[in-house]
N, C-alpha and C positions, 0 to 999 in steps of 0.2 A: 690255406693260410690258417695258422693257429690263433684262436680267439681267447683272450684272457678274460676270465670272468670278473665281474665288477668288484667283488670284495678283494680278490687278489690284485687287481689293478690298483685299487686304493692303497693296499699294503705296499706294493712296489713303489708307487710315487712317494709314500711316506718314508720308505727306506732311502730313496735317492735324496730326498730333501734333508734327511737326518745326517747322512754321511757326506753330503756335498758342502763345501764352504758357502757362507751366506752370500758371497759376492759372485758366485759362479754364473748366475742367470741375470745379473744386475747391470748389463750394459745399457746405458741410457743417454740419449742426446737431449740436452736441455738448453733452451734458449727461446727467444721470441719467435712466433710463427706468423707475424704480420710485419711487413716492411714497405717502404716507399721505393719507387724506382731510383736506382743509383745509391741507395742507402746501404752502408756496410754494417752487417750485424754479426755477432759472434755466438758460437754454440760451444758449450762444454760437453765433453764426452766422459760421462761418469763411469768409474770402475775400469777405465782403460789405462793401463800402466805404460810408461814410456818404453819399457823393455818389450812390450807386446806390439809396438807399432809395426814391426816387420811382418807381423802376422795379420795386420788389419788392412782393410780396403775401404775406401770412401767412394761411393757412387752417387750421382745426382743427375737431375735433368729438369727441363730440356737443356742440354749442355750448350747449345748455340746462344742462348739468351742469358746465361748466368755464369758467375765466376766463383769457384770454390778453392780455398787455400788452407790446408791443414798446417798448423804450427804448434810449437811448444812454448809455454810461458817461462819466465825466469824461475817460477816455482815448480817447474817440471810437470806442468799439467797440459795434457793434449787439448787443443781447441781447434775449431774450424771457422774460418772467415767466409761469409757468404754475401754476395751482392748480385743484383739482376738489372739488366738494362732495359727490360720490357716488363710491363705488368702481366700478371698471370699467376698460375698455380705451379709451384715447383716442389720437388721432393729431394730430401737429403738422407742418405742411408749409410750406416757404418756396419761392416761385417767383420767379425773377428774369429779367427781359428785359434781357440785357446786349448793348449794341451791338457789332457786329462792325466792327473798325477796319481802315483801309487799311494795307497793309504793303509794305515794300520787297521786290520780287520776288526779289532776289538774297540778301538777308540775313534776310528774314522779320521784320524789326523794324517796330514800329508807327511810322507816319508822324505827325508832329505839325504843327499849325498854329501859327505864331508871330505872325501878323499878321491883321488883318481890315479890311474896307473899310467906312467910315462916310460919311455925308453931312456936309459942313461947313456953316457958316452960310449959305453962298451956294448950297447945293444941289449942290455938286460932290463927287464921290467923293474920299475921302481914305484913304490906308493908314496905319493906326496899329498899334503893337505891342501884343500882348496882355500882361496882367500876368504870366501864366504860360502855357507852351505847352499846347495842347489836342490830344488825339488826334483824328485825322480819321476820322469814321465812314464806313463804306461806305453807298452809297445805291443803291436799285433803279431800274428804268426810270422809275418815277413820282416819283423824288426822295425817297422815304421811307427813313429809316434802317433798315438791315438789322440785325435783332436775333437773338440766340440764346437760347432758353429753357433756363434751368438750374433745377434743383429738387433738394430733398432732403426726406425725410420720416422721422420717428421715431415709434415707438409708445411710449406711456406707460401703465404698469400701476399703477392706483391701488387700494390696499387699505385696509381699516379695521384699525387696530392692535388693537382689541378682538377682532376676528375672529381675528387672528394669535395673540393670547395664548390664546384659547380653543382654537385648533388645537394650540398647544404643550401646554396642559393635558391635552388629549385624548391626545396622544402619550405624556405622562408617565403617564397613567392606564392606558395599554395595557401598561405594563411590569408583569409579574406580581411582587407582593411576595414576599419569601422566606417559605417555609413555616415557621410557628412550631415550635419544638422545642428539643432540647438543643443547646447550643453549646460549642465548644471555644474558649477565649480564650487566645491565645498572645501573650505580651509579650516582645519581644526588646530587650535593653538592653546597653550596654557597661559595663565597670567604672566608667569615669569619669562615667557618667550617673547613678550612684547618689547622688542628693542626698537631704537629709532629706524634701523634699516628695515625691519618688518613693517613698521607703521608706514614708511614711505612706499613700500611695495604694495601694501593693501590700498593705500590712497590711489596709486597709479592704476591698479587693477579696477577699482571702482570707476575711475574716470573712463577707462577704455571699455569696460563691459557694460556700463550703463547705456551706452549708445550702440550696443550690439544685441543680437537675439539671445545671447547667453545670460545666465543668472549667476550671481556671486552670493554665496551664503557663508557667513563666518560663525563658527561654533567653538565652544569650549567643552572639555570633558565634564560630564555631569548635566549638561543642558538637555541631553536626550530624554531625561526623566521629568523635566520641568513642564508645567502647563504653559500653553501658549508658546511652544518652542518656535524658533525662527523658521524651521522647516519641518514638515511632517515626517520626513524620512531621516531625521537627525540620528536616531539610534542606529540605523543601518550603516550610515556613513562613518560614524564614530567607531563602531565595531569593526568596520572594514580596515581601520588603521591600527588595530591591535598588533603589537609587536613592532610597529614602525615608529621611529623617533619623531616627536612633534617639534615644530609645526609640520603637519602633514597635509596632503591634498588628495581629494577624491574627485574624479571627473566622471559624470554619469550622463547618459542620454536623456531625452525627454520622458522616457518611460520609467526612469529611475535605475536602469541597468548600469552597474559600475563598469566603466571602460578602462579606467586607470586609477591606481592608488599608490602612494609612495611619499617620500619626504618632499616638503615644499622647496622648490629651487630658491636660490639666494636672491634673485632679481626678478622684477616684473617681466622684463623682456624674455627671460628664460621660461617663466611660467606661461606666458602667451605662446611661445614656441611649442611648449608641451601641449597646450590646448589645441593648437593647430594640427599637431601630429596625430591627435585622436579624432580628427574630423571636424573640429570646431572652428 
């Protein structure tokens, strides 16, 4: 076997790329590679012309579990419709036998045929113009058209949505719930937040929490730096609510670890439900 030296090989590739049209190697299947069982997804086949469909082949698998339907859009664009009835891994492949055309040796441009020879009514040869120019294909010694095989393949992963939901539920179950125990409930509000509804909620919370093992602390921004603050960790809890609209709430365990932070619910019953969800 003849071996082409590296410098000459590079020069050969460069010449092929220079004289070949930009699209000659650009067959591409484009579309989503993840789907659910029974979901229909579409793929575009880029650089495949409608006139080339007779030279193209679509293959896929496993065939018994999926359905593939090539079609053409109103805009004359080839597409492929895919769906699968079982979860798993599938492949979709397009193979195209594209003719290699004659080219001008100086410019590299494709040569076109503008006329053809036909027999007239008397059996004589007659030259007529073609409705539109046709590229002239290269032919081998046997007179057969020389073709170049182009292909592209994609993998499609099909999953069951119910399985995904179960996985998500399992992930949520893996999170350890807070240990039940005493809770510190810190509510931070500004002076202008003090509405009748908020005052009523704070009164209801005091009444309920005063007879429980939990503690209620009310703070305003700026109190974290004052002497004799209502709670030693005021600065920590006010800072925890940075970026959260006030009035806000922080729930911490007896060690001071923040378990929850966020906007204060609108009613005392909702705030108590939130406290219960954190183990309080």
